[in-house]
KEKE-3310 file (N, C-alpha, C; in steps of 0.2 Angstrom, whole numbers, plus 5000, padded with zeros to 4 digits):
npx = (4927:4928:4924:4920:4916:4906:4898:4880:4871:4865:4849:4846:4844:4843:4838:4827:4833:4840:4841:4839:4848:4853:4870:4875:4882:4901:4914:4931:4933:4919:4901:4887:4871:4855:4840:4825:4816:4827:4844:4856:4871:4885:4896:4908:4907:4921:4924:4920:4925:4938:4937:4936:4938:4945:4948:4953:4942:4929:4916:4905:4898:4880:4880:4869:4866:4867:4861:4864:4855:4856:4847:4850:4854:4864:4882:4878:4880:4888:4883:4881:4883:4873:4870:4880:4880:4885:4898:4908:4926:4944:4961:4969:4981:4989:4990:4995:4990:4978:4960:4950:4934:4921:4909:4893:4881:4874:4866:4872:4887:4895:4906:4915:4922:4935:4940:4952:4959:4955:4964:4958:4964:4964:4969:4964:4951:4948:4952:4942:4932:4935:4933:4921:4915:4918:4912:4899:4893:4883:4890:4892:4900:4903:4906:4912:4913:4911:4909:4920:4928:4937:4935:4942:4943:4932:4928:4938:4933:4920:4926:4931:4918:4912:4920:4919:4906:4903:4911:4899:4898:4887:4889:4889:4888:4891:4887:4890:4893:4887:4875:4871:4864:4860:4847:4847:4858:4850:4838:4846:4852:4839:4829:4838:4851:4865:4884:4898:4912:4928:4943:4950:4945:4937:4923:4914:4904:4899:4892:4882:4877:4871:4859:4852:4851:4847:4855:4868:4883:4900:4910:4926:4939:4949:4969:4977:4989:4996:4986:4977:4965:4957:4956:4938:4928:4930:4925:4914:4897:4880:4867:4851:4841:4832:4821:4821:4829:4845:4862:4879:4892:4907:4926:4938:4948:4965:4972:4968:4969:4966:4958:4957:4958:4964:4976:4971:4957:4958:4957:4945:4936:4937:4927:4928:4940:4934:4928:4939:4947:4947:4953:4968:4981:4990:4983:4985:4987:4994:4991:5002:5015:5015:5014:5005:4992:4976:4971:4980:4982:4968:4970:4980:4971:4962:4950:4951:4952:4967:4971:4963:4970:4982:4979:4975:4988:4997:4988:4992:5008:5008:5015:5013:5015:5009:5004:5020:5023:5016:5021)
npy = (5057:5066:5082:5078:5065:5064:5071:5074:5068:5078:5079:5073:5070:5054:5046:5033:5021:5021:5017:5019:5008:4998:4993:4976:4969:4967:4962:4965:4971:4971:4973:4970:4973:4980:4980:4984:4969:4962:4957:4963:4960:4972:4985:4998:5013:5021:5033:5039:5028:5032:5047:5059:5052:5046:5035:5017:5008:5014:5012:5004:4990:4997:5008:5016:5019:5023:5015:5010:4999:4988:4980:4967:4965:4962:4964:4978:4997:5008:5024:5034:5039:5040:5051:5048:5040:5039:5029:5018:5018:5012:5014:5011:4997:4993:5006:5020:5034:5032:5028:5012:5009:5001:4999:5007:5020:5013:5008:5002:4997:4982:4974:4960:4952:4939:4932:4921:4910:4915:4929:4943:4958:4973:4985:4984:4982:4996:5006:5003:5005:5019:5024:5022:5030:5042:5043:5045:5032:5021:5009:4990:4979:4962:4947:4931:4914:4910:4899:4893:4897:4899:4899:4909:4916:4920:4930:4938:4942:4948:4960:4967:4968:4978:4988:4994:4997:5006:5015:5018:5011:4997:4980:4962:4946:4928:4913:4905:4892:4885:4891:4901:4915:4920:4926:4936:4943:4943:4951:4964:4967:4966:4973:4983:4990:4984:4983:4969:4967:4962:4951:4940:4922:4923:4922:4927:4923:4912:4916:4922:4912:4905:4913:4914:4901:4899:4907:4900:4902:4901:4893:4890:4881:4887:4892:4880:4879:4892:4897:4908:4915:4909:4916:4918:4922:4932:4943:4957:4957:4960:4953:4950:4947:4934:4937:4950:4966:4970:4963:4964:4957:4957:4954:4947:4956:4961:4972:4987:5005:5021:5033:5048:5057:5069:5072:5079:5076:5063:5061:5066:5057:5047:5045:5043:5052:5063:5073:5079:5087:5098:5104:5103:5109:5117:5123:5116:5104:5085:5075:5065:5068:5080:5093:5093:5089:5085:5072:5063:5063:5061:5045:5039:5041:5031:5034:5035:5021:5010:5003:5008:5020:5018:5014:5023:5034:5024:5025:5039:5040:5031:5027:5038:5050:5063:5066:5065:5078:5087:5087)
npz = (4922:4903:4898:4885:4882:4891:4883:4878:4865:4853:4847:4831:4814:4811:4803:4795:4798:4807:4823:4842:4854:4868:4873:4874:4877:4874:4862:4859:4843:4841:4844:4854:4853:4859:4852:4853:4856:4849:4845:4839:4831:4831:4823:4827:4818:4809:4808:4822:4831:4830:4835:4850:4861:4876:4883:4883:4878:4868:4868:4880:4889:4893:4889:4878:4861:4843:4829:4815:4805:4793:4780:4780:4793:4797:4803:4808:4810:4822:4826:4833:4852:4865:4879:4893:4911:4928:4928:4931:4932:4928:4929:4915:4912:4901:4896:4902:4904:4899:4903:4908:4906:4915:4915:4910:4914:4926:4941:4953:4960:4963:4973:4973:4985:4993:5006:5007:4995:4982:4991:4992:4995:5006:5001:4986:4988:4992:4985:4972:4980:4980:4969:4964:4974:4969:4957:4961:4964:4971:4980:4985:4996:4992:5001:4997:4996:5011:5018:5018:5027:5043:5061:5065:5054:5051:5061:5058:5046:5050:5057:5046:5039:5048:5050:5037:5034:5043:5040:5030:5020:5011:5016:5013:5018:5008:5000:4987:4984:4995:4995:5006:5012:4999:4995:5001:4993:4981:4984:4986:4972:4965:4953:4950:4938:4939:4941:4941:4950:4952:4959:4946:4951:4963:4960:4954:4941:4946:4957:4951:4943:4955:4959:4945:4940:4925:4916:4915:4916:4911:4922:4931:4942:4954:4954:4962:4961:4963:4969:4965:4953:4940:4922:4917:4914:4898:4891:4896:4899:4897:4908:4909:4924:4930:4940:4942:4936:4931:4927:4925:4920:4922:4915:4927:4938:4941:4946:4954:4947:4949:4939:4932:4943:4954:4966:4975:4975:4980:4995:4998:4993:5002:5013:5028:5032:5025:5035:5042:5036:5034:5044:5046:5049:5037:5023:5010:5013:5011:5019:5025:5027:5035:5048:5061:5055:5054:5050:5052:5065:5068:5063:5072:5085:5080:5076:5063:5052:5052:5041:5029:5030:5027:5014:5007:5007:5000:4989:4985:4984:4972:4957:4950:4938:4937:4948:4952:4947:4954:4966)
capx = (4924:4931:4916:4918:4912:4900:4892:4874:4869:4860:4844:4849:4838:4848:4835:4821:4837:4847:4838:4842:4848:4857:4876:4873:4890:4907:4921:4934:4930:4911:4897:4880:4866:4849:4837:4820:4817:4831:4850:4862:4878:4887:4904:4908:4909:4927:4926:4916:4929:4945:4936:4934:4938:4950:4948:4952:4934:4926:4909:4905:4891:4878:4879:4865:4869:4862:4863:4862:4852:4854:4841:4851:4854:4870:4887:4877:4885:4887:4885:4882:4882:4869:4873:4882:4878:4889:4902:4914:4931:4951:4967:4971:4986:4992:4990:4994:4988:4972:4957:4947:4928:4920:4902:4890:4874:4873:4863:4876:4893:4896:4913:4916:4928:4936:4946:4955:4957:4963:4964:4957:4969:4962:4970:4959:4944:4949:4953:4937:4926:4936:4931:4914:4914:4919:4907:4894:4888:4883:4895:4893:4905:4899:4911:4910:4915:4912:4909:4928:4930:4937:4930:4945:4944:4924:4928:4940:4926:4917:4928:4930:4913:4908:4924:4917:4897:4903:4912:4894:4898:4885:4893:4885:4892:4887:4891:4887:4893:4882:4868:4872:4862:4858:4841:4849:4861:4845:4836:4851:4850:4833:4825:4842:4857:4871:4889:4901:4919:4933:4947:4948:4944:4931:4918:4907:4900:4896:4887:4877:4874:4866:4854:4848:4854:4845:4862:4870:4890:4905:4916:4933:4941:4954:4973:4978:4996:4996:4980:4976:4957:4959:4950:4933:4923:4935:4922:4909:4891:4873:4863:4844:4838:4823:4819:4822:4834:4852:4868:4884:4898:4916:4931:4942:4954:4971:4973:4962:4973:4964:4959:4951:4956:4969:4979:4967:4951:4957:4954:4938:4933:4939:4921:4930:4944:4931:4926:4945:4950:4949:4956:4974:4986:4992:4978:4986:4992:4992:4990:5006:5020:5016:5015:4997:4988:4971:4969:4986:4980:4963:4973:4982:4967:4959:4947:4951:4957:4973:4972:4961:4973:4990:4978:4976:4995:5000:4986:4993:5011:5008:5019:5008:5019:5005:5006:5027:5023:5012:5021)
capy = (5057:5071:5083:5076:5060:5065:5074:5073:5069:5082:5077:5071:5067:5049:5042:5027:5014:5023:5014:5018:5002:4997:4988:4972:4963:4969:4957:4965:4975:4968:4975:4966:4978:4976:4986:4983:4964:4961:4957:4965:4963:4979:4989:5004:5018:5022:5040:5038:5025:5037:5053:5061:5048:5045:5028:5012:5006:5020:5010:4999:4989:5000:5012:5018:5019:5024:5011:5010:4994:4987:4976:4960:4965:4962:4970:4985:5003:5011:5030:5038:5036:5044:5054:5043:5045:5032:5025:5015:5014:5011:5017:5007:4995:4995:5014:5023:5041:5032:5022:5009:5010:4992:5001:5014:5020:5008:5011:5002:4993:4978:4973:4953:4949:4934:4930:4915:4907:4920:4934:4950:4964:4976:4990:4982:4985:5003:5008:5000:5012:5026:5026:5023:5035:5049:5046:5047:5025:5019:5003:4984:4973:4957:4944:4927:4909:4910:4892:4890:4903:4893:4902:4913:4921:4922:4933:4943:4945:4953:4968:4971:4971:4982:4993:4996:4998:5010:5022:5021:5006:4991:4975:4957:4939:4924:4908:4907:4886:4881:4896:4905:4924:4922:4929:4943:4944:4943:4958:4970:4966:4966:4980:4988:4987:4981:4979:4964:4966:4958:4949:4932:4916:4926:4917:4932:4920:4907:4919:4922:4906:4903:4916:4912:4895:4900:4908:4894:4903:4896:4895:4887:4882:4892:4886:4880:4879:4898:4902:4914:4912:4908:4921:4912:4929:4935:4948:4960:4956:4962:4947:4949:4941:4933:4941:4959:4968:4967:4960:4965:4952:4958:4949:4948:4960:4960:4979:4993:5009:5027:5036:5053:5058:5071:5071:5083:5071:5057:5062:5067:5051:5042:5047:5044:5057:5070:5079:5081:5091:5108:5104:5102:5115:5119:5122:5109:5097:5080:5072:5059:5070:5088:5093:5098:5086:5083:5066:5059:5062:5055:5039:5039:5039:5025:5036:5031:5013:5012:5000:5014:5026:5014:5013:5034:5034:5020:5027:5044:5037:5026:5030:5043:5055:5069:5068:5068:5084:5091:5085)
capz = (4912:4901:4895:4876:4883:4893:4880:4877:4858:4851:4841:4821:4809:4809:4795:4797:4797:4812:4829:4849:4857:4874:4871:4881:4876:4870:4862:4855:4839:4839:4849:4854:4856:4861:4849:4854:4856:4844:4847:4834:4830:4827:4824:4827:4812:4812:4811:4830:4834:4832:4837:4856:4869:4882:4886:4880:4874:4868:4868:4885:4891:4897:4884:4875:4856:4839:4826:4808:4802:4787:4778:4783:4801:4799:4802:4808:4812:4828:4823:4838:4857:4870:4885:4898:4917:4933:4925:4933:4928:4932:4925:4908:4914:4896:4892:4908:4904:4897:4909:4906:4908:4916:4915:4912:4916:4932:4947:4959:4958:4968:4971:4975:4986:4996:5011:5005:4990:4982:4996:4989:4997:5008:4997:4982:4991:4995:4977:4969:4983:4980:4962:4965:4976:4965:4951:4965:4962:4978:4981:4989:4995:4994:5002:4995:5000:5017:5019:5015:5032:5049:5065:5066:5048:5052:5065:5056:5041:5054:5059:5041:5038:5051:5047:5030:5036:5050:5036:5027:5014:5012:5017:5015:5018:5006:4998:4981:4984:5000:4995:5010:5013:4993:4996:5003:4988:4977:4985:4982:4963:4962:4951:4948:4936:4943:4937:4946:4947:4956:4956:4946:4957:4968:4961:4951:4938:4953:4960:4945:4943:4960:4958:4942:4935:4918:4913:4915:4913:4912:4929:4933:4950:4955:4952:4967:4963:4962:4975:4962:4949:4932:4919:4914:4909:4895:4890:4900:4896:4903:4909:4913:4928:4930:4947:4940:4934:4926:4932:4921:4924:4922:4917:4933:4936:4947:4950:4951:4948:4950:4935:4934:4949:4955:4970:4979:4974:4982:5000:4997:4991:5008:5018:5035:5031:5025:5041:5045:5029:5033:5052:5046:5050:5031:5019:5005:5016:5009:5026:5023:5032:5038:5053:5062:5051:5059:5046:5054:5072:5069:5064:5079:5090:5081:5072:5055:5051:5049:5034:5026:5028:5023:5007:5003:5008:4994:4981:4982:4981:4967:4955:4944:4933:4937:4957:4954:4944:4959:4974)
cpx = (4924:4924:4915:4914:4907:4894:4885:4872:4863:4857:4845:4845:4843:4845:4831:4828:4840:4840:4841:4841:4852:4862:4875:4881:4896:4914:4925:4930:4921:4907:4889:4874:4861:4844:4828:4820:4824:4837:4854:4866:4882:4895:4902:4909:4915:4929:4925:4923:4935:4945:4936:4936:4945:4952:4948:4948:4930:4919:4910:4898:4888:4877:4873:4866:4864:4864:4859:4859:4851:4849:4843:4852:4861:4876:4884:4882:4883:4888:4885:4883:4878:4874:4875:4881:4882:4891:4907:4919:4938:4955:4971:4978:4992:4994:4991:4991:4979:4967:4951:4941:4924:4913:4900:4883:4871:4870:4869:4883:4895:4904:4914:4921:4929:4941:4953:4953:4954:4959:4963:4960:4964:4960:4968:4952:4941:4947:4948:4933:4928:4935:4925:4912:4913:4915:4901:4888:4889:4888:4894:4897:4902:4905:4910:4913:4916:4911:4916:4931:4931:4934:4935:4945:4936:4924:4933:4936:4923:4918:4929:4924:4910:4911:4920:4909:4899:4905:4904:4894:4891:4888:4888:4891:4890:4894:4889:4887:4888:4874:4868:4870:4862:4851:4842:4852:4855:4840:4842:4852:4844:4830:4831:4850:4863:4877:4892:4907:4922:4939:4946:4949:4939:4924:4912:4901:4897:4890:4880:4873:4867:4862:4850:4851:4852:4851:4866:4878:4894:4907:4923:4934:4945:4959:4976:4985:4997:4992:4976:4968:4962:4954:4944:4931:4929:4931:4914:4901:4885:4869:4856:4842:4831:4819:4818:4827:4839:4858:4874:4889:4903:4921:4934:4949:4959:4973:4968:4968:4968:4962:4954:4952:4963:4972:4974:4960:4952:4955:4949:4933:4935:4934:4924:4933:4941:4931:4932:4948:4951:4953:4964:4979:4989:4984:4979:4990:4989:4992:4995:5011:5020:5014:5008:4993:4983:4970:4974:4984:4973:4965:4977:4977:4962:4953:4944:4953:4962:4972:4968:4966:4979:4986:4978:4983:4998:4997:4991:5002:5012:5012:5016:5014:5016:5006:5013:5028:5023:5016:5031)
cpy = (5065:5074:5080:5069:5059:5069:5070:5075:5073:5078:5077:5068:5061:5048:5038:5022:5016:5022:5015:5012:5002:4991:4983:4968:4968:4962:4959:4971:4976:4971:4970:4971:4976:4982:4984:4976:4960:4961:4958:4967:4971:4980:4995:5009:5020:5030:5041:5034:5030:5042:5052:5056:5047:5037:5023:5007:5011:5016:5003:4997:4994:5007:5011:5020:5020:5019:5011:5002:4993:4981:4969:4958:4961:4966:4977:4992:5004:5018:5034:5036:5040:5045:5047:5044:5038:5028:5022:5013:5014:5012:5010:5004:4995:5002:5019:5029:5041:5027:5019:5009:5003:4993:5009:5013:5015:5011:5008:4996:4988:4973:4965:4952:4943:4934:4927:4913:4911:4926:4941:4955:4969:4984:4990:4986:4992:5008:5007:5004:5018:5030:5028:5027:5041:5050:5044:5039:5022:5011:4998:4982:4969:4951:4935:4920:4906:4904:4889:4893:4896:4901:4910:4918:4923:4930:4941:4948:4950:4960:4971:4975:4976:4990:4998:5000:5005:5016:5024:5017:5000:4984:4969:4951:4931:4918:4904:4896:4881:4886:4898:4913:4925:4927:4937:4947:4947:4951:4967:4972:4967:4974:4985:4985:4987:4978:4976:4964:4963:4953:4941:4927:4919:4923:4924:4928:4915:4909:4922:4917:4903:4908:4916:4907:4896:4902:4903:4897:4899:4898:4888:4887:4885:4889:4885:4878:4887:4902:4906:4910:4914:4913:4914:4917:4934:4942:4952:4958:4959:4957:4950:4945:4940:4935:4949:4961:4965:4966:4962:4964:4954:4953:4949:4950:4959:4966:4984:5002:5015:5030:5042:5057:5062:5071:5074:5078:5064:5057:5063:5063:5045:5047:5046:5051:5065:5077:5081:5085:5096:5110:5105:5109:5119:5117:5115:5103:5090:5073:5064:5061:5078:5088:5095:5093:5082:5075:5062:5059:5059:5048:5038:5038:5035:5028:5035:5027:5015:5008:5004:5019:5024:5016:5020:5033:5032:5022:5036:5043:5032:5030:5033:5048:5062:5070:5071:5075:5089:5092:5091)
cpz = (4911:4899:4887:4878:4887:4890:4878:4869:4857:4845:4837:4820:4807:4803:4799:4799:4803:4818:4835:4852:4862:4872:4878:4882:4873:4869:4857:4851:4839:4845:4850:4859:4853:4857:4850:4858:4852:4847:4840:4834:4828:4826:4825:4821:4813:4812:4818:4831:4835:4834:4846:4861:4871:4883:4880:4875:4876:4869:4872:4887:4895:4894:4880:4869:4850:4834:4820:4804:4796:4784:4780:4790:4804:4798:4802:4810:4818:4827:4827:4844:4863:4876:4890:4906:4921:4929:4931:4932:4933:4927:4922:4911:4906:4896:4900:4909:4901:4902:4904:4910:4909:4913:4914:4914:4921:4937:4955:4957:4963:4967:4975:4977:4992:5000:5011:4999:4983:4989:4992:4995:4998:5005:4990:4982:4990:4988:4972:4972:4981:4971:4961:4967:4975:4959:4953:4962:4969:4977:4985:4989:4997:4994:5001:4998:5005:5022:5020:5023:5039:5055:5065:5060:5047:5056:5062:5049:5046:5058:5053:5039:5041:5050:5041:5032:5040:5044:5030:5019:5016:5009:5016:5011:5015:5005:4993:4980:4988:5000:5001:5008:5003:4993:4997:4998:4981:4978:4984:4975:4959:4960:4949:4943:4936:4940:4944:4944:4951:4955:4951:4951:4963:4968:4960:4948:4941:4957:4956:4945:4948:4961:4952:4937:4930:4914:4911:4913:4916:4919:4928:4940:4950:4953:4960:4968:4965:4969:4971:4957:4944:4926:4914:4910:4905:4893:4894:4896:4900:4902:4911:4918:4929:4937:4946:4941:4929:4929:4923:4925:4919:4921:4923:4932:4941:4949:4949:4953:4946:4943:4935:4941:4953:4961:4977:4980:4980:4990:5002:4995:4997:5014:5026:5035:5030:5029:5042:5040:5031:5041:5051:5048:5044:5025:5013:5008:5013:5013:5025:5029:5036:5045:5055:5058:5056:5055:5050:5063:5073:5067:5070:5085:5091:5078:5066:5055:5050:5042:5030:5024:5026:5015:5002:5003:5001:4987:4980:4982:4976:4963:4950:4943:4935:4945:4958:4953:4951:4967:4975)
residu = (MET:SER:LYS:LYS:GLU:LYS:LYS:LYS:VAL:LYS:LYS:LYS:ASN:TYR:GLY:PRO:ASN:VAL:LYS:ARG:GLY:LEU:VAL:ILE:LYS:THR:THR:GLY:SER:TRP:TYR:LEU:VAL:LYS:VAL:GLY:ASP:GLU:LYS:ILE:LYS:CYS:LYS:ILE:ARG:GLY:LYS:LEU:ARG:LEU:GLU:GLU:PHE:GLU:SER:THR:ASN:PRO:ILE:VAL:VAL:GLY:ASP:TYR:VAL:PHE:VAL:GLU:ILE:ASN:GLN:GLU:LYS:LYS:ALA:CYS:MET:ILE:VAL:ASP:ILE:ASP:GLU:ARG:GLU:ARG:CYS:ILE:MET:ARG:LYS:SER:GLN:LYS:TRP:SER:LYS:GLN:LYS:GLN:ILE:LEU:ALA:CYS:ASN:ILE:ASP:GLN:ALA:ILE:LEU:VAL:ALA:THR:LEU:ILE:LEU:PRO:GLU:THR:PRO:LEU:GLU:PHE:ILE:ASP:ARG:PHE:LEU:VAL:SER:ALA:THR:ALA:TYR:ASN:ILE:PRO:ALA:VAL:ILE:VAL:PHE:ASN:LYS:ILE:ASP:LEU:TYR:THR:ASP:GLU:LEU:MET:ASP:TYR:LEU:GLN:GLU:ILE:MET:GLU:MET:TYR:GLU:LYS:ILE:GLY:TYR:SER:THR:LEU:ALA:VAL:SER:ALA:LEU:GLU:LYS:ILE:ASN:LEU:ASP:LYS:PHE:GLU:GLN:VAL:LEU:LYS:GLY:LYS:ILE:SER:VAL:LEU:ALA:GLY:ASN:SER:GLY:VAL:GLY:LYS:SER:SER:LEU:ILE:ASN:ALA:ILE:ASP:PRO:SER:LEU:ASN:LEU:LYS:THR:GLN:ASP:ILE:SER:TYR:LYS:TYR:LEU:THR:GLY:ARG:HIS:THR:THR:THR:PHE:THR:GLN:MET:TYR:GLU:LEU:GLN:PHE:GLY:GLY:TYR:ILE:ILE:ASP:THR:PRO:GLY:ILE:ARG:GLY:PHE:GLY:LEU:ALA:GLY:LEU:SER:LYS:GLN:ASP:VAL:ALA:HIS:ASN:PHE:PRO:GLU:MET:PHE:GLN:TYR:LEU:GLY:GLN:CYS:LYS:TYR:TYR:ASN:CYS:THR:HIS:ILE:HIS:GLU:PRO:GLY:CYS:ALA:VAL:ARG:GLU:ALA:VAL:GLU:LYS:GLY:GLU:ILE:PRO:TRP:SER:ARG:TYR:ARG:SER:TYR:VAL:ASN:ILE:MET:LEU:ASP:ASP:ASN:GLU:LYS:TYR:ARG:LYS:GLN:THR)
# end
């Protein structure tokens, strides 16, 4: 996050009509802000919208904002943004030099993944984890749809979960349809502000409905022709859970490009690689082709999982103009 975006709003005399509120929904140019017990529809004041931001979405769900409320409480204006903490973000797919912030001021980031219908690539999981780790956000991987898994697939799932848990990440296997381990999922969410992310079709909205039916979020079946998900959630929105806590449901995403990280930062956010970083022959080792690389030696010995190292290499060799200029 840039210094400009992380700025702390100075105490200003906004006037009696300006109140502090929480952004709970974003829909294009409109924002739903909770001010006290009221939910107010707002727009961004033009000057604020154009200045200071390097992201595609200057205001996101989880932001605390200052709202100028008119008498009719219609088309109210967001005039300022309070300090941000713990934002999960990815590189914008439309604008390569900008980033898309999924949510701010969260306690944890939960990635919902599936091994079939659709299959979540391990590299997608790793990219998500790198982004969360880089911004000090605890991450949990929740594998859904285990009611569809064969015995062989369950064995593979167990291997994957053990790999990530050994690295230090929390994992959970659930089924929204058969209500398997939903009590454990509730405990993960209880009393916290959590953002839920993942590919389209992995069952994010179905999971939310399963633990809190009162929310009744819209869901869709996957496309069996292409074995991919259909976009059901089109806007990011925060929901209050009946058992305590808040969950932010986000639209399904296909790719997760890393934003705001230099190539030197990438290895530091693979926890299993971090302990080897000072042991390489060359101080500026990229851990890809140099001789005497302690990281590559650890991969060959099985001390670093091959799939994780492959994700690291693909991230480093991503079509990134900044990386190309540095190598």
